[in-house]
Short mmCIF file of the C-alpha atoms (twelve columns), coordinates in Angstrom:
data_MODEL
# 
_entry.id   MODEL 
# 
loop_
_atom_site.group_PDB 
_atom_site.id 
_atom_site.type_symbol 
_atom_site.label_atom_id 
_atom_site.label_alt_id 
_atom_site.label_comp_id 
_atom_site.label_asym_id 
_atom_site.label_seq_id 
_atom_site.Cartn_x 
_atom_site.Cartn_y 
_atom_site.Cartn_z 
_atom_site.pdbx_PDB_model_num 
ATOM 1   C CA . MET A 1   19.728  -18.623 -4.807  1 
ATOM 2   C CA . GLN A 2   16.200  -19.042 -3.451  1 
ATOM 3   C CA . SER A 3   14.003  -21.259 -5.641  1 
ATOM 4   C CA . ILE A 4   10.619  -19.835 -6.686  1 
ATOM 5   C CA . ASN A 5   8.068   -20.743 -9.329  1 
ATOM 6   C CA . GLU A 6   8.579   -17.777 -11.649 1 
ATOM 7   C CA . ASN A 7   5.534   -18.345 -13.865 1 
ATOM 8   C CA . LYS A 8   3.209   -18.564 -10.876 1 
ATOM 9   C CA . ALA A 9   4.761   -15.464 -9.350  1 
ATOM 10  C CA . ILE A 10  4.147   -13.507 -12.558 1 
ATOM 11  C CA . ARG A 11  0.575   -14.762 -12.925 1 
ATOM 12  C CA . ARG A 12  -0.038  -13.932 -9.275  1 
ATOM 13  C CA . VAL A 13  1.057   -10.310 -9.552  1 
ATOM 14  C CA . MET A 14  -0.884  -9.785  -12.796 1 
ATOM 15  C CA . GLU A 15  -4.050  -11.184 -11.241 1 
ATOM 16  C CA . MET A 16  -3.608  -8.998  -8.211  1 
ATOM 17  C CA . MET A 17  -3.067  -5.813  -10.238 1 
ATOM 18  C CA . ALA A 18  -6.359  -6.402  -12.056 1 
ATOM 19  C CA . ILE A 19  -8.360  -6.283  -8.818  1 
ATOM 20  C CA . PRO A 20  -9.792  -2.787  -8.144  1 
ATOM 21  C CA . GLY A 21  -8.671  -1.421  -4.820  1 
ATOM 22  C CA . GLN A 22  -7.925  2.250   -4.457  1 
ATOM 23  C CA . SER A 23  -7.514  3.710   -0.970  1 
ATOM 24  C CA . CYS A 24  -10.563 3.051   1.262   1 
ATOM 25  C CA . ASP A 25  -11.837 0.467   -1.274  1 
ATOM 26  C CA . GLU A 26  -9.510  -2.446  -0.470  1 
ATOM 27  C CA . SER A 27  -12.083 -5.067  0.553   1 
ATOM 28  C CA . ARG A 28  -11.944 -7.085  -2.700  1 
ATOM 29  C CA . VAL A 29  -8.179  -7.349  -2.789  1 
ATOM 30  C CA . SER A 30  -8.087  -8.074  0.951   1 
ATOM 31  C CA . VAL A 31  -10.542 -10.969 0.529   1 
ATOM 32  C CA . TRP A 32  -8.573  -12.266 -2.477  1 
ATOM 33  C CA . LEU A 33  -5.333  -12.177 -0.527  1 
ATOM 34  C CA . ARG A 34  -6.871  -13.924 2.462   1 
ATOM 35  C CA . GLU A 35  -8.126  -16.733 0.207   1 
ATOM 36  C CA . GLU A 36  -4.715  -17.071 -1.454  1 
ATOM 37  C CA . LEU A 37  -2.999  -17.321 1.916   1 
ATOM 38  C CA . ILE A 38  -5.405  -19.995 3.129   1 
ATOM 39  C CA . GLY A 39  -4.963  -21.873 -0.155  1 
ATOM 40  C CA . ALA A 40  -1.199  -21.774 0.365   1 
ATOM 41  C CA . GLY A 41  -1.568  -23.460 3.735   1 
ATOM 42  C CA . VAL A 42  -1.823  -20.553 6.162   1 
ATOM 43  C CA . PRO A 43  -4.228  -21.499 8.996   1 
ATOM 44  C CA . GLU A 44  -7.346  -19.326 8.917   1 
ATOM 45  C CA . SER A 45  -6.887  -18.714 12.633  1 
ATOM 46  C CA . ALA A 46  -3.552  -17.008 11.892  1 
ATOM 47  C CA . ILE A 47  -5.207  -14.278 9.792   1 
ATOM 48  C CA . SER A 48  -6.850  -11.213 11.288  1 
ATOM 49  C CA . SER A 49  -7.642  -7.585  10.531  1 
ATOM 50  C CA . ASP A 50  -7.434  -4.495  12.692  1 
ATOM 51  C CA . THR A 51  -9.734  -1.484  12.795  1 
ATOM 52  C CA . ALA A 52  -7.470  1.135   11.236  1 
ATOM 53  C CA . HIS A 53  -10.256 2.167   8.849   1 
ATOM 54  C CA . ARG A 54  -12.509 3.068   11.771  1 
ATOM 55  C CA . ARG A 55  -9.888  5.380   13.231  1 
ATOM 56  C CA . SER A 56  -8.850  6.868   9.905   1 
ATOM 57  C CA . PRO A 57  -10.549 10.175  9.046   1 
ATOM 58  C CA . ALA A 58  -11.022 8.770   5.524   1 
ATOM 59  C CA . GLY A 59  -13.186 5.879   6.725   1 
ATOM 60  C CA . GLY A 60  -12.818 2.891   4.427   1 
ATOM 61  C CA . GLN A 61  -14.060 -0.667  4.049   1 
ATOM 62  C CA . VAL A 62  -11.415 -2.747  5.817   1 
ATOM 63  C CA . GLY A 63  -8.450  -2.419  8.115   1 
ATOM 64  C CA . ASN A 64  -4.933  -3.752  7.800   1 
ATOM 65  C CA . LEU A 65  -4.577  -7.485  7.089   1 
ATOM 66  C CA . ILE A 66  -2.263  -9.215  9.571   1 
ATOM 67  C CA . VAL A 67  -0.925  -12.778 9.512   1 
ATOM 68  C CA . ARG A 68  1.057   -14.376 12.334  1 
ATOM 69  C CA . LEU A 69  2.854   -17.628 11.632  1 
ATOM 70  C CA . LYS A 70  4.596   -19.783 14.188  1 
ATOM 71  C CA . GLY A 71  8.193   -20.652 13.438  1 
ATOM 72  C CA . ASN A 72  9.420   -24.207 12.975  1 
ATOM 73  C CA . VAL A 73  12.903  -23.168 14.138  1 
ATOM 74  C CA . ARG A 74  13.953  -20.704 16.812  1 
ATOM 75  C CA . GLY A 75  14.820  -17.167 15.848  1 
ATOM 76  C CA . PRO A 76  13.605  -13.574 16.200  1 
ATOM 77  C CA . ARG A 77  10.198  -12.868 14.687  1 
ATOM 78  C CA . ARG A 78  10.398  -11.154 11.294  1 
ATOM 79  C CA . LEU A 79  7.808   -8.863  9.740   1 
ATOM 80  C CA . LEU A 80  7.254   -8.629  5.969   1 
ATOM 81  C CA . MET A 81  4.918   -5.848  4.825   1 
ATOM 82  C CA . ALA A 82  3.495   -3.970  1.822   1 
ATOM 83  C CA . HIS A 83  0.461   -1.772  1.197   1 
ATOM 84  C CA . LEU A 84  -2.701  -3.070  -0.466  1 
ATOM 85  C CA . ASP A 85  -4.143  0.078   -2.008  1 
ATOM 86  C CA . THR A 86  -3.455  1.703   -5.359  1 
ATOM 87  C CA . VAL A 87  -4.085  5.196   -6.710  1 
ATOM 88  C CA . PRO A 88  -7.496  5.751   -8.385  1 
ATOM 89  C CA . LEU A 89  -5.868  5.825   -11.838 1 
ATOM 90  C CA . ALA A 90  -5.067  2.112   -11.500 1 
ATOM 91  C CA . VAL A 91  -8.725  1.077   -11.094 1 
ATOM 92  C CA . GLY A 92  -9.818  -0.969  -14.109 1 
ATOM 93  C CA . CYS A 93  -6.271  -1.953  -15.041 1 
ATOM 94  C CA . LYS A 94  -5.800  -4.783  -17.529 1 
ATOM 95  C CA . PRO A 95  -2.150  -5.821  -17.160 1 
ATOM 96  C CA . VAL A 96  -0.347  -7.312  -20.171 1 
ATOM 97  C CA . ARG A 97  3.127   -8.767  -20.448 1 
ATOM 98  C CA . LYS A 98  5.479   -7.403  -23.114 1 
ATOM 99  C CA . GLY A 99  8.943   -8.935  -22.903 1 
ATOM 100 C CA . ASP A 100 10.496  -8.197  -19.531 1 
ATOM 101 C CA . PHE A 101 7.768   -5.733  -18.562 1 
ATOM 102 C CA . ILE A 102 4.149   -5.775  -17.439 1 
ATOM 103 C CA . ARG A 103 2.172   -2.738  -18.643 1 
ATOM 104 C CA . PRO A 104 -1.440  -1.541  -18.525 1 
ATOM 105 C CA . ALA A 105 -3.363  -2.335  -21.712 1 
ATOM 106 C CA . GLY A 106 -5.426  0.849   -21.579 1 
ATOM 107 C CA . LYS A 107 -5.264  4.359   -20.214 1 
ATOM 108 C CA . THR A 108 -4.878  3.412   -16.573 1 
ATOM 109 C CA . ALA A 109 -1.973  3.098   -14.189 1 
ATOM 110 C CA . LEU A 110 -0.753  -0.439  -13.564 1 
ATOM 111 C CA . GLY A 111 -1.095  -0.681  -9.796  1 
ATOM 112 C CA . GLY A 112 2.343   -2.233  -9.431  1 
ATOM 113 C CA . ASP A 113 2.526   0.309   -6.628  1 
ATOM 114 C CA . ASN A 114 2.008   -1.617  -4.552  1 
ATOM 115 C CA . ARG A 115 0.419   -4.877  -5.669  1 
ATOM 116 C CA . ALA A 116 3.936   -5.943  -6.657  1 
ATOM 117 C CA . GLY A 117 5.039   -5.631  -3.033  1 
ATOM 118 C CA . CYS A 118 2.069   -7.687  -1.849  1 
ATOM 119 C CA . ALA A 119 2.769   -10.332 -4.494  1 
ATOM 120 C CA . VAL A 120 6.426   -10.501 -3.429  1 
ATOM 121 C CA . ILE A 121 5.408   -11.388 0.120   1 
ATOM 122 C CA . LEU A 122 2.692   -13.795 -1.000  1 
ATOM 123 C CA . THR A 123 5.135   -15.568 -3.326  1 
ATOM 124 C CA . ALA A 124 7.766   -15.887 -0.588  1 
ATOM 125 C CA . ILE A 125 5.283   -17.359 1.898   1 
ATOM 126 C CA . THR A 126 3.695   -19.669 -0.675  1 
ATOM 127 C CA . GLU A 127 7.096   -21.107 -1.608  1 
ATOM 128 C CA . LEU A 128 8.133   -21.376 2.027   1 
ATOM 129 C CA . LEU A 129 5.052   -23.419 2.938   1 
ATOM 130 C CA . LYS A 130 5.059   -25.490 -0.237  1 
ATOM 131 C CA . GLN A 131 8.697   -26.483 0.186   1 
ATOM 132 C CA . ASN A 132 8.390   -26.849 3.968   1 
ATOM 133 C CA . ARG A 133 11.411  -24.643 4.558   1 
ATOM 134 C CA . PRO A 134 12.652  -23.926 8.062   1 
ATOM 135 C CA . HIS A 135 11.670  -20.443 9.190   1 
ATOM 136 C CA . PRO A 136 11.470  -18.328 12.338  1 
ATOM 137 C CA . PRO A 137 8.182   -16.845 13.550  1 
ATOM 138 C CA . LEU A 138 6.800   -14.529 10.870  1 
ATOM 139 C CA . THR A 139 4.311   -11.676 10.712  1 
ATOM 140 C CA . LEU A 140 2.851   -10.476 7.417   1 
ATOM 141 C CA . LEU A 141 1.293   -7.026  7.291   1 
ATOM 142 C CA . PHE A 142 -0.732  -5.662  4.371   1 
ATOM 143 C CA . THR A 143 -1.675  -2.065  5.074   1 
ATOM 144 C CA . VAL A 144 -4.516  0.027   3.683   1 
ATOM 145 C CA . GLN A 145 -4.748  3.721   2.764   1 
ATOM 146 C CA . GLU A 146 -1.030  4.268   2.148   1 
ATOM 147 C CA . GLU A 147 -1.683  6.408   -0.917  1 
ATOM 148 C CA . ILE A 148 -3.747  8.995   0.996   1 
ATOM 149 C CA . GLY A 149 -1.301  9.758   3.779   1 
ATOM 150 C CA . LEU A 150 -0.015  6.459   5.213   1 
ATOM 151 C CA . ARG A 151 -3.198  6.174   7.262   1 
ATOM 152 C CA . GLY A 152 -3.312  2.391   7.506   1 
ATOM 153 C CA . ALA A 153 0.161   2.321   9.026   1 
ATOM 154 C CA . LYS A 154 -0.583  5.357   11.203  1 
ATOM 155 C CA . PHE A 155 -3.682  3.780   12.745  1 
ATOM 156 C CA . LEU A 156 -2.236  0.251   12.894  1 
ATOM 157 C CA . THR A 157 -3.042  -1.855  15.952  1 
ATOM 158 C CA . ALA A 158 0.609   -2.639  16.590  1 
ATOM 159 C CA . SER A 159 -0.173  -5.031  19.445  1 
ATOM 160 C CA . LYS A 160 -1.405  -7.545  16.842  1 
ATOM 161 C CA . LEU A 161 2.046   -7.896  15.254  1 
ATOM 162 C CA . GLY A 162 3.540   -10.245 17.828  1 
ATOM 163 C CA . ARG A 163 6.550   -8.014  18.612  1 
ATOM 164 C CA . PRO A 164 8.705   -8.631  15.539  1 
ATOM 165 C CA . GLN A 165 12.380  -7.764  15.951  1 
ATOM 166 C CA . LEU A 166 13.345  -7.424  12.277  1 
ATOM 167 C CA . CYS A 167 11.018  -5.627  9.862   1 
ATOM 168 C CA . PHE A 168 11.018  -5.317  6.060   1 
ATOM 169 C CA . ASN A 169 8.784   -3.326  3.701   1 
ATOM 170 C CA . TRP A 170 8.444   -3.780  -0.093  1 
ATOM 171 C CA . ASP A 171 7.507   -0.639  -2.012  1 
ATOM 172 C CA . GLY A 172 9.716   0.756   -4.770  1 
ATOM 173 C CA . SER A 173 11.863  -0.066  -7.774  1 
ATOM 174 C CA . ASP A 174 15.372  -1.463  -7.252  1 
ATOM 175 C CA . PRO A 175 15.347  -4.630  -5.102  1 
ATOM 176 C CA . ALA A 176 18.964  -4.023  -4.054  1 
ATOM 177 C CA . SER A 177 18.243  -0.486  -2.827  1 
ATOM 178 C CA . LEU A 178 17.628  -0.420  0.926   1 
ATOM 179 C CA . ILE A 179 15.825  2.665   2.213   1 
ATOM 180 C CA . ILE A 180 16.855  3.115   5.834   1 
ATOM 181 C CA . GLY A 181 15.668  6.689   6.388   1 
ATOM 182 C CA . ALA A 182 12.990  9.071   5.142   1 
ATOM 183 C CA . VAL A 183 11.816  12.631  5.681   1 
ATOM 184 C CA . GLY A 184 9.096   13.834  7.978   1 
ATOM 185 C CA . ALA A 185 6.340   16.038  6.560   1 
ATOM 186 C CA . THR A 186 3.989   18.671  7.922   1 
ATOM 187 C CA . ASN A 187 1.010   19.855  5.871   1 
ATOM 188 C CA . LEU A 188 -0.172  23.431  6.230   1 
ATOM 189 C CA . SER A 189 -3.627  24.917  5.650   1 
ATOM 190 C CA . ILE A 190 -3.405  28.696  5.589   1 
ATOM 191 C CA . ALA A 191 -6.628  30.703  5.365   1 
ATOM 192 C CA . ILE A 192 -6.501  34.465  4.814   1 
ATOM 193 C CA . GLU A 193 -9.729  36.374  5.410   1 
ATOM 194 C CA . GLY A 194 -9.584  39.780  3.742   1 
ATOM 195 C CA . ILE A 195 -12.240 42.473  3.542   1 
ATOM 196 C CA . ALA A 196 -14.509 42.539  0.508   1 
ATOM 197 C CA . SER A 197 -15.407 45.794  -1.240  1 
ATOM 198 C CA . HIS A 198 -16.371 46.953  -4.715  1 
ATOM 199 C CA . ALA A 199 -13.176 46.841  -6.773  1 
ATOM 200 C CA . GLY A 200 -14.218 49.787  -8.946  1 
ATOM 201 C CA . ALA A 201 -16.172 52.116  -6.689  1 
ATOM 202 C CA . HIS A 202 -14.323 51.695  -3.379  1 
ATOM 203 C CA . PRO A 203 -11.239 49.450  -3.681  1 
ATOM 204 C CA . GLU A 204 -9.630  51.386  -0.810  1 
ATOM 205 C CA . ASN A 205 -12.218 49.945  1.581   1 
ATOM 206 C CA . GLY A 206 -11.076 46.394  0.942   1 
ATOM 207 C CA . VAL A 207 -8.218  44.186  2.033   1 
ATOM 208 C CA . ASN A 208 -7.251  41.882  -0.806  1 
ATOM 209 C CA . ALA A 209 -6.440  38.436  0.567   1 
ATOM 210 C CA . SER A 210 -4.362  37.605  -2.509  1 
ATOM 211 C CA . VAL A 211 -2.084  40.593  -1.823  1 
ATOM 212 C CA . VAL A 212 -1.449  39.297  1.690   1 
ATOM 213 C CA . ALA A 213 -0.688  35.850  0.295   1 
ATOM 214 C CA . SER A 214 1.594   37.283  -2.398  1 
ATOM 215 C CA . LEU A 215 3.650   39.286  0.092   1 
ATOM 216 C CA . ALA A 216 4.094   36.246  2.334   1 
ATOM 217 C CA . ILE A 217 5.109   33.940  -0.506  1 
ATOM 218 C CA . ALA A 218 7.529   36.522  -1.902  1 
ATOM 219 C CA . ASP A 219 9.056   36.845  1.575   1 
ATOM 220 C CA . LEU A 220 9.520   33.072  1.851   1 
ATOM 221 C CA . GLN A 221 11.065  32.881  -1.620  1 
ATOM 222 C CA . ARG A 222 13.403  35.812  -1.057  1 
ATOM 223 C CA . ASP A 223 14.673  34.488  2.279   1 
ATOM 224 C CA . GLY A 224 15.150  30.925  1.037   1 
ATOM 225 C CA . TRP A 225 12.334  29.205  2.925   1 
ATOM 226 C CA . HIS A 226 10.425  28.025  -0.167  1 
ATOM 227 C CA . GLY A 227 11.543  25.213  -2.480  1 
ATOM 228 C CA . LEU A 228 14.847  23.586  -1.568  1 
ATOM 229 C CA . VAL A 229 15.752  24.975  1.847   1 
ATOM 230 C CA . ILE A 230 19.403  24.897  2.914   1 
ATOM 231 C CA . LYS A 231 20.531  26.802  5.976   1 
ATOM 232 C CA . SER A 232 24.063  25.998  7.141   1 
ATOM 233 C CA . LYS A 233 24.097  22.227  7.782   1 
ATOM 234 C CA . ASN A 234 20.294  21.980  7.768   1 
ATOM 235 C CA . ARG A 235 18.372  20.838  4.717   1 
ATOM 236 C CA . GLY A 236 14.698  20.510  3.878   1 
ATOM 237 C CA . ALA A 237 12.035  21.536  1.389   1 
ATOM 238 C CA . SER A 238 8.744   23.366  1.307   1 
ATOM 239 C CA . ASN A 239 6.067   23.932  -1.295  1 
ATOM 240 C CA . ILE A 240 2.965   26.021  -1.878  1 
ATOM 241 C CA . GLY A 241 0.794   23.360  -3.474  1 
ATOM 242 C CA . SER A 242 -2.513  25.102  -4.126  1 
ATOM 243 C CA . ILE A 243 -4.049  28.575  -3.885  1 
ATOM 244 C CA . ASN A 244 -7.794  29.137  -4.114  1 
ATOM 245 C CA . GLY A 245 -9.885  32.250  -3.627  1 
ATOM 246 C CA . GLY A 246 -12.133 34.857  -5.100  1 
ATOM 247 C CA . ALA A 247 -15.030 34.617  -7.521  1 
ATOM 248 C CA . ALA A 248 -15.350 37.938  -9.391  1 
ATOM 249 C CA . THR A 249 -13.060 40.601  -10.817 1 
ATOM 250 C CA . ASN A 250 -15.207 43.454  -9.474  1 
ATOM 251 C CA . VAL A 251 -14.811 42.364  -5.838  1 
ATOM 252 C CA . VAL A 252 -11.667 42.876  -3.759  1 
ATOM 253 C CA . MET A 253 -10.742 39.251  -3.048  1 
ATOM 254 C CA . PRO A 254 -12.133 38.445  0.401   1 
ATOM 255 C CA . GLU A 255 -10.512 35.075  1.046   1 
ATOM 256 C CA . VAL A 256 -7.639  32.819  0.018   1 
ATOM 257 C CA . LEU A 257 -6.992  29.237  1.072   1 
ATOM 258 C CA . ILE A 258 -3.455  27.927  0.642   1 
ATOM 259 C CA . GLU A 259 -2.320  24.317  1.010   1 
ATOM 260 C CA . ALA A 260 1.400   23.836  1.570   1 
ATOM 261 C CA . GLU A 261 3.893   21.413  3.067   1 
ATOM 262 C CA . ALA A 262 7.308   21.320  4.741   1 
ATOM 263 C CA . ARG A 263 9.709   18.351  4.725   1 
ATOM 264 C CA . SER A 264 13.052  17.511  6.273   1 
ATOM 265 C CA . HIS A 265 15.056  14.587  7.587   1 
ATOM 266 C CA . GLN A 266 15.657  16.797  10.642  1 
ATOM 267 C CA . PRO A 267 12.481  17.199  12.737  1 
ATOM 268 C CA . ALA A 268 13.673  20.402  14.421  1 
ATOM 269 C CA . PHE A 269 14.518  22.006  11.083  1 
ATOM 270 C CA . ARG A 270 11.139  21.036  9.610   1 
ATOM 271 C CA . LYS A 271 9.526   22.818  12.554  1 
ATOM 272 C CA . ARG A 272 11.723  25.835  11.829  1 
ATOM 273 C CA . ILE A 273 10.461  25.937  8.234   1 
ATOM 274 C CA . VAL A 274 6.869   25.857  9.508   1 
ATOM 275 C CA . LYS A 275 7.711   28.659  11.959  1 
ATOM 276 C CA . GLU A 276 9.060   30.784  9.098   1 
ATOM 277 C CA . TYR A 277 5.834   30.229  7.135   1 
ATOM 278 C CA . ARG A 278 3.809   31.355  10.125  1 
ATOM 279 C CA . ARG A 279 6.048   34.412  10.572  1 
ATOM 280 C CA . ALA A 280 5.840   35.404  6.886   1 
ATOM 281 C CA . PHE A 281 2.056   35.225  6.716   1 
ATOM 282 C CA . ALA A 282 1.613   37.065  10.019  1 
ATOM 283 C CA . ALA A 283 3.934   39.837  8.823   1 
ATOM 284 C CA . ALA A 284 2.130   40.100  5.481   1 
ATOM 285 C CA . LEU A 285 -1.217  40.372  7.260   1 
ATOM 286 C CA . ARG A 286 0.070   43.303  9.336   1 
ATOM 287 C CA . ALA A 287 1.428   45.031  6.225   1 
ATOM 288 C CA . VAL A 288 -1.907  45.304  4.387   1 
ATOM 289 C CA . THR A 289 -4.661  47.584  5.671   1 
ATOM 290 C CA . ASN A 290 -7.653  49.338  4.154   1 
ATOM 291 C CA . SER A 291 -8.423  53.060  4.253   1 
ATOM 292 C CA . ASN A 292 -9.771  52.690  7.794   1 
ATOM 293 C CA . GLY A 293 -6.653  50.893  9.053   1 
ATOM 294 C CA . LYS A 294 -8.395  47.543  9.298   1 
ATOM 295 C CA . ARG A 295 -6.586  44.286  8.570   1 
ATOM 296 C CA . GLY A 296 -7.659  40.812  7.543   1 
ATOM 297 C CA . LYS A 297 -7.520  37.647  9.641   1 
ATOM 298 C CA . LEU A 298 -5.236  34.627  9.470   1 
ATOM 299 C CA . THR A 299 -5.924  30.985  10.297  1 
ATOM 300 C CA . PHE A 300 -2.821  28.796  10.233  1 
ATOM 301 C CA . GLU A 301 -3.232  25.037  10.747  1 
ATOM 302 C CA . GLU A 302 -0.454  22.411  10.961  1 
ATOM 303 C CA . ASP A 303 -0.835  18.664  10.435  1 
ATOM 304 C CA . THR A 304 2.281   16.514  10.867  1 
ATOM 305 C CA . ARG A 305 1.610   13.626  8.493   1 
ATOM 306 C CA . TYR A 306 4.644   11.577  9.533   1 
ATOM 307 C CA . GLU A 307 7.934   11.979  11.352  1 
ATOM 308 C CA . ALA A 308 11.368  11.393  9.883   1 
ATOM 309 C CA . PHE A 309 13.197  8.193   10.763  1 
ATOM 310 C CA . SER A 310 16.666  6.728   10.324  1 
ATOM 311 C CA . ILE A 311 17.839  3.160   10.906  1 
ATOM 312 C CA . PRO A 312 21.551  2.621   11.661  1 
ATOM 313 C CA . GLU A 313 23.322  0.575   8.992   1 
ATOM 314 C CA . SER A 314 24.691  -1.603  11.781  1 
ATOM 315 C CA . SER A 315 21.203  -2.659  12.916  1 
ATOM 316 C CA . ALA A 316 20.108  -6.276  12.661  1 
ATOM 317 C CA . CYS A 317 17.363  -5.632  10.101  1 
ATOM 318 C CA . VAL A 318 19.702  -3.738  7.742   1 
ATOM 319 C CA . THR A 319 22.344  -6.453  8.122   1 
ATOM 320 C CA . ALA A 320 19.756  -9.138  7.332   1 
ATOM 321 C CA . ALA A 321 18.466  -7.219  4.295   1 
ATOM 322 C CA . LYS A 322 21.981  -6.809  2.931   1 
ATOM 323 C CA . ALA A 323 22.703  -10.509 3.417   1 
ATOM 324 C CA . ALA A 324 19.523  -11.488 1.548   1 
ATOM 325 C CA . VAL A 325 20.369  -9.179  -1.370  1 
ATOM 326 C CA . ARG A 326 23.892  -10.612 -1.597  1 
ATOM 327 C CA . LYS A 327 22.514  -14.141 -1.416  1 
ATOM 328 C CA . ILE A 328 20.814  -13.699 -4.805  1 
ATOM 329 C CA . GLY A 329 23.901  -12.153 -6.364  1 
ATOM 330 C CA . LEU A 330 23.159  -8.411  -6.083  1 
ATOM 331 C CA . GLN A 331 25.050  -5.651  -4.288  1 
ATOM 332 C CA . PRO A 332 22.990  -3.845  -1.632  1 
ATOM 333 C CA . LEU A 333 23.040  -0.060  -1.307  1 
ATOM 334 C CA . ALA A 334 21.598  1.625   1.786   1 
ATOM 335 C CA . ARG A 335 20.160  5.118   1.266   1 
ATOM 336 C CA . ASP A 336 17.658  7.698   2.485   1 
ATOM 337 C CA . CYS A 337 14.657  8.988   0.540   1 
ATOM 338 C CA . ASP A 338 12.798  12.292  0.474   1 
ATOM 339 C CA . GLY A 339 9.285   10.846  0.371   1 
ATOM 340 C CA . GLY A 340 7.007   9.311   2.989   1 
ATOM 341 C CA . LEU A 341 6.660   5.561   3.484   1 
ATOM 342 C CA . ASP A 342 4.637   3.243   5.674   1 
ATOM 343 C CA . ALA A 343 8.034   2.710   7.311   1 
ATOM 344 C CA . ASN A 344 7.789   6.227   8.788   1 
ATOM 345 C CA . TRP A 345 4.867   5.162   10.933  1 
ATOM 346 C CA . MET A 346 6.330   1.725   11.636  1 
ATOM 347 C CA . ALA A 347 9.294   3.492   13.230  1 
ATOM 348 C CA . GLU A 348 6.859   5.553   15.324  1 
ATOM 349 C CA . HIS A 349 5.229   2.322   16.504  1 
ATOM 350 C CA . GLY A 350 8.634   0.977   17.516  1 
ATOM 351 C CA . TYR A 351 9.157   -1.329  14.522  1 
ATOM 352 C CA . PRO A 352 11.679  0.332   12.158  1 
ATOM 353 C CA . ALA A 353 11.474  -1.325  8.747   1 
ATOM 354 C CA . VAL A 354 13.938  -1.433  5.864   1 
ATOM 355 C CA . THR A 355 12.135  -0.657  2.583   1 
ATOM 356 C CA . MET A 356 13.155  -2.484  -0.607  1 
ATOM 357 C CA . GLY A 357 12.021  -2.293  -4.213  1 
ATOM 358 C CA . CYS A 358 10.119  -4.786  -6.312  1 
ATOM 359 C CA . GLY A 359 10.418  -3.520  -9.903  1 
ATOM 360 C CA . GLN A 360 7.987   -0.589  -10.016 1 
ATOM 361 C CA . ALA A 361 8.568   2.290   -12.438 1 
ATOM 362 C CA . GLY A 362 6.502   5.254   -13.643 1 
ATOM 363 C CA . ILE A 363 4.111   4.873   -10.722 1 
ATOM 364 C CA . HIS A 364 0.824   6.816   -10.606 1 
ATOM 365 C CA . THR A 365 0.861   7.322   -14.394 1 
ATOM 366 C CA . VAL A 366 -0.445  5.583   -17.516 1 
ATOM 367 C CA . ASP A 367 3.189   4.800   -18.347 1 
ATOM 368 C CA . GLU A 368 3.653   2.664   -15.242 1 
ATOM 369 C CA . THR A 369 5.505   -0.636  -15.684 1 
ATOM 370 C CA . LEU A 370 6.681   -3.561  -13.616 1 
ATOM 371 C CA . HIS A 371 10.120  -4.902  -14.521 1 
ATOM 372 C CA . ILE A 372 9.753   -8.669  -14.265 1 
ATOM 373 C CA . PRO A 373 13.403  -9.573  -13.529 1 
ATOM 374 C CA . GLN A 374 13.478  -7.067  -10.663 1 
ATOM 375 C CA . PHE A 375 10.147  -8.321  -9.367  1 
ATOM 376 C CA . LEU A 376 11.418  -11.905 -9.336  1 
ATOM 377 C CA . ASP A 377 14.618  -10.810 -7.602  1 
ATOM 378 C CA . ALA A 378 12.477  -9.163  -4.935  1 
ATOM 379 C CA . CYS A 379 10.560  -12.432 -4.490  1 
ATOM 380 C CA . ARG A 380 13.854  -14.278 -3.961  1 
ATOM 381 C CA . ILE A 381 15.054  -11.665 -1.469  1 
ATOM 382 C CA . ALA A 382 11.798  -11.930 0.487   1 
ATOM 383 C CA . ALA A 383 12.073  -15.728 0.498   1 
ATOM 384 C CA . ALA A 384 15.642  -15.467 1.797   1 
ATOM 385 C CA . ILE A 385 14.597  -13.044 4.543   1 
ATOM 386 C CA . ALA A 386 11.642  -15.222 5.572   1 
ATOM 387 C CA . THR A 387 13.788  -18.350 5.897   1 
ATOM 388 C CA . ASP A 388 16.954  -16.840 7.377   1 
ATOM 389 C CA . VAL A 389 17.266  -17.797 11.036  1 
ATOM 390 C CA . THR A 390 20.786  -16.556 11.751  1 
# 
C-alpha cells in the first residue's frame, strides 16, 4: 500500500476547503496551490496557467493551472486532474472534523466538491517528491469553472499538457468507482412571443404564450419525450427546468421563456430528443391563433454543453486505474454516469480520462461531508497511479 502522511493530507484538504473560490473567483485558491506545489519541490518553471477564463463567456480571474513534471524513469506521460472551483454555497466554509467525517461548521456547503480532488493530487505529488519515488513524466491539471458548465475544461489550452497518454480525474465519492462514460447534454432556450390584448375586454384578440407552451409540453409528455425517454433501445432524458412570462392577470400573456435540457449517452438520440422539442413547440404555435387568424412567434436556441464519451474497459488508462485500486486493497468497478464531468471535454480534446471518487457526499448542500477514510484511499490511489511505470 502506498505510504502517505495521513495527518498532513487531512490538514491540507481542510485548509483548502476554507479558501473561498467559487466559479470565476478561483485566484486565491490557485495562488495557494501554486505556493504549495513550489514548497513541495515542484520547479516554478514547471507551473503555468492558460487563458481559459478569457475565452469563457463567464469571464473569470484565472485560467486552468497546469504543471508538467519530467519523469525520472521512462514511461508514458500521465495526467492527474481535478477542478478548483466550488459552488457559491461553499464560500465562507469553516470545515471541522467529527470522527471519520469533515463537515461545515455553519450553514454553508463544505467545498469537498472538488477541493478534495485537488488535495488528493497535491498529496500524491508531495509524497512522491518527498520520498523521491520513481515516476514517469506527469502533468497535473487544475481546472476552473467546472460548476458553471465545465468551461475551464472546454476552453483548455490542450497543447500545454505535454501529450499525456493516460489520464485520470478525481471528482466524486467512491474511490473504487471508475467512471468511464458520461452523457452528453444540450441546453434549450425556447422563447414564445404571443400577442398581448386586454384579458377582459378583448381576450379573443390575443395569443396567450402560456397556452402555446402548455400544448407543447403536454405533447412532449404524452408522447414520452419529457422526463425519462426510452424509445426501443435508445435511452435519454429531458427536462423543462424553468418557465417565465407575464406580469399581470388582465393582459393575455405576451411572452414565455423556457429553459430546458436534453441528455443521452447516445449523441444521435439526444439530437432526436431536441428535434422532438422543436417539432412540439412549432406545432403548438400553429395550433393557437387569435380572432384575426394571427399566430405568435417562436425562437428556439440550442447549446450543446458537452458531448457524451465512453472509454473501453480494455484501454490502458482504465487498466491502470483498476490496478491502482487493487493495489490498496479495494475492488474496482467501472461504470457510466448520467451527469457531466470535466472528462467529457477532455475526451473531446483527445485525452479521455477515467474519473474516480475522493470521499465527497451531499455535495452542493449544507449537509455536505467528506469521508476521511475514502479521501485517504483516493490519495493512495493517486500516489500509485503517479508512480506506476508499467
